[in-house]
N, C-alpha and C positions, 0 to 999 in steps of 0.2 A: 504494500500500500504506500503510494507516494504522498507525502505531506510536506507542507511548508507553512511558515508563519507570515501572515500578512495583516497589517492593521491590528495586531494584537490577537488575532484568531488563528488557531491551528486548522488548516484547510486540507482536506483530501482532494487530490486532483488526478487527472489522467490526460496524457497527450498521446493521441493516435497519429503516427506519422502518415503523411500523404504527399501529394505532388508539391515539391518545394517552390514551384513557380506560381502557385496559386496562393492567394491570401488565406491564412489560417482562419478557421471558423470557431468562435467561442459559443458554446451551448449553455443557456441558462434554463434550468429545469423548473417544472411546476412545483407547487407547494407540497412539502412532505416527501418528495421523490428524490431518491439517490440517483446519481448520474447514470447508473446502469440502465435505467428505464428508457433512455434514449439510444440504446445500442442499435436498434433497427435503423435509426437515422444514420449513425456512424457507418454502419455496414454498407449503406447505399451511397455514401459520399466518396469523392475522389481527391480530397484535400486533407491537410492536417486539421485535426479536430481537438479542441481543448475543452475538457469538462471538469466540473468541480462540484462539491457538496457545500451548500451554504451552512453556516453554523447551526448546529442542532439537527442536521439531516445527514443520513448515511454515516460516513466515517468522520465527519467534522463535528467536534464537540460544541455544544451551545455555550455562549458566554453567560456570565452571571446576570448581565443586563441585556435587554433586547437591542438589536441593531435595526435602525431605520433603513429605508431603501437608499438614501444618499450615502450613508456610511458603508453599506454593503457594496455600492458602486465603487467607492474609494478603495475598499478591500480588494475588489476584483482588479482594479487598476494596478494596485501594488503587486498583486499576484502575477499579472502579465509582465510587469517590469522584471520581477525575479526570474520568470521563465524565459525572458529574452525576446518578447514579442512587442514590437513598437506599434504595429497596426494589425487589427483583426476585423473580420466581419463578425457580426453578433446576431445570433438567433435566440429569441426569447419565447419560450413556450408557456402559456397560461400565466401563473404567478411570475415566472421568469421573464415574461414580457414587460412587467413593470421595471425590473432591474435593467433590462436591455434598453428601455426608453431613457431611464435615468443615466445610464452610461453614455448614450449617444449625445446627451446635452452636457452632462457634467464633465466628461472626458472626450470631447468631440474629436480631438486629434488622434485618439486611439482607435476610433471606430470608422471604418470605410463605408460599409453598407449595413443595413439593418433589416432583419426579417422578424416579423411579429406574427405568431401563430396562436390562435385560440385565446386571445387576450383582449384587454380593454384599457380603460383610462384610470383604473383604480377605484377608489371609494365612490367616485361620482359617475360611474358607468351605469348603463341600463342593466339592472340585476337579472339574474337567472331565476328559474322557478323556485319558489319558497321551499318545496319539499326536497329539492336537490340541495339547496344551500344548507338546510338543516343537517343533512347527512355529511356535510363537509366540515362541520364544527370540530369534529374529533378526527384523529389520524387512524381510525380503526381499519380503514381499507388498506393501509400500508402495512399494518401489523398482522392482519388476518386475511390472507389471500382468498380463502373460501367465502368470507363475507364480501370481499371485493367483487368476486365473480357473481355473487347473488344480486348485487345492486348496480352492477356495471351498466346495464341498459338504462336504468333510471338516471344515473349520474352523468354518463358520458354521451348517451344517444348514439346515432349513427351505427357504425359496424358493431359497436359494443352490444347492441340489442340482439344481434345474431350470433356474435362470436365472443361471448363473455369469457370463455376459457382462454382466449388469446390474452385478455387482460391479466388473468391469473398467471399465465406463463411469464409475462413481462415483469410483473411485480416480484416473482420468485427469483429473478435475476439480481435483485438488489443485494448488496453485501450485508446490509442490516437496515432495520427500520429506524427512523429518526426518533428523538425523544419527544415526549409530550410537551415539555417546555419549549423545545425548538419549534415544534409545530405551532404552538400558541404564539411564539414570538413572530413567526412568519405571518400568521393571521393579523397580529397587531401591526406589523409593518405595512401590510396592505391596507388596513383600515385607517391608517394615518397618512395615506399618500394618494395623490392624483397627478396625472400628467396634463390635465386640461389646460392649466395656465401656460405651459411651455411647449405644447406640441408644435406651435408655429416656429419654434427655435430649432427644431430638428432639421438640419440641413442635409443630412446624408440621404441618398436614395433609399427608399424603404419599400419592402414588399409586405403586404398584409394578407394573411391567409386565414379564412374563417369558414366554419361549417354552417350549412343551412339547417342542421338538426343538432344544435349544441345547447343542452339544457343549462349549462353553467354560464357560458358567455354567448348571449343571443347575437345573431348575425349583425344586428344594427350597430353593435360596438365596433365591428370591423369597418363598417361604412363610416363611422365617426372618425376613426383613426385615419382612414384614407382621405377623408375630406379635410382634416385639419393639419396633417403633416404635408408640407409644401410639395415635396417630391416623392409622392407615394403612389403605388398602384395596388389595386385590390384584386385578390383572387378568391372567389367564393367556390368552395368545393361541396360536393354532395356527401354529407357525413356529419359526424359529431365532434366531440371535444378532443378525443385522442387519436384521430385519424392519422396524425403525423407519425404515430408509433405503429398503429395497426395496419396502415396502408402506406408505409414509407416508400415502397417502390413506385407508387403513383405520385406522391406529393414531392419527394425529394428532387426529381428532375425539374419540377417547376422552380424550386429554390436554386438548384445548380445553374439553370439558365440565367436567372436573375443575377447571381453572384459572378457569373463569367462574362458579363457585358463589359 
């Protein structure tokens, strides 16, 4: 397990080598998810990929106090400096989309292009279905894969309605579940953050991917991001919240074409 200390936090990370002529891609995961969850995405890519666990998730220990999104962005910037990457493309998935947006504004010279998948503008976004959001208050779906398979269709929509066992297989690839405190800190960070005031300051080219059957992040949130980010394009796919993982061979080529321009 590779770890380093950045901004006072011990962070577990992974670098998967790829084409050295292409800009490396940093992946920011969803809430409560260790970086192994995005392995199907890594397998479909042709470039160097950098992954990490935020404090309190996977192999990264939680701090005594919660970290806000801006501080987490600073932590990631310090991590990239230690790893020797001056410029990266950034993909933010779900909760990780908040961190990706913050990085693009707070450390704009570090970020070349931005990909936002199944995400929104934070606390001021159009909320998902109440029954879905209630089940996200606890991290049980990451600690109990059988429970995750049972509620996958309700939570994630799209292909998860038909292939709940695929979700179970993905979650079992995690090295370990996050702590309850770490999950609560992530919820708190998202509840105290919104990108609405600064979306117009994101100058990097951005690709917004959103599903038309996402119970957590309704499709209108993708439209809002694409409308308010000056250089953004919107790709609406048929599916739910976790299609990036369950249908990676379909969606990753869309991302690759955007990053290769």
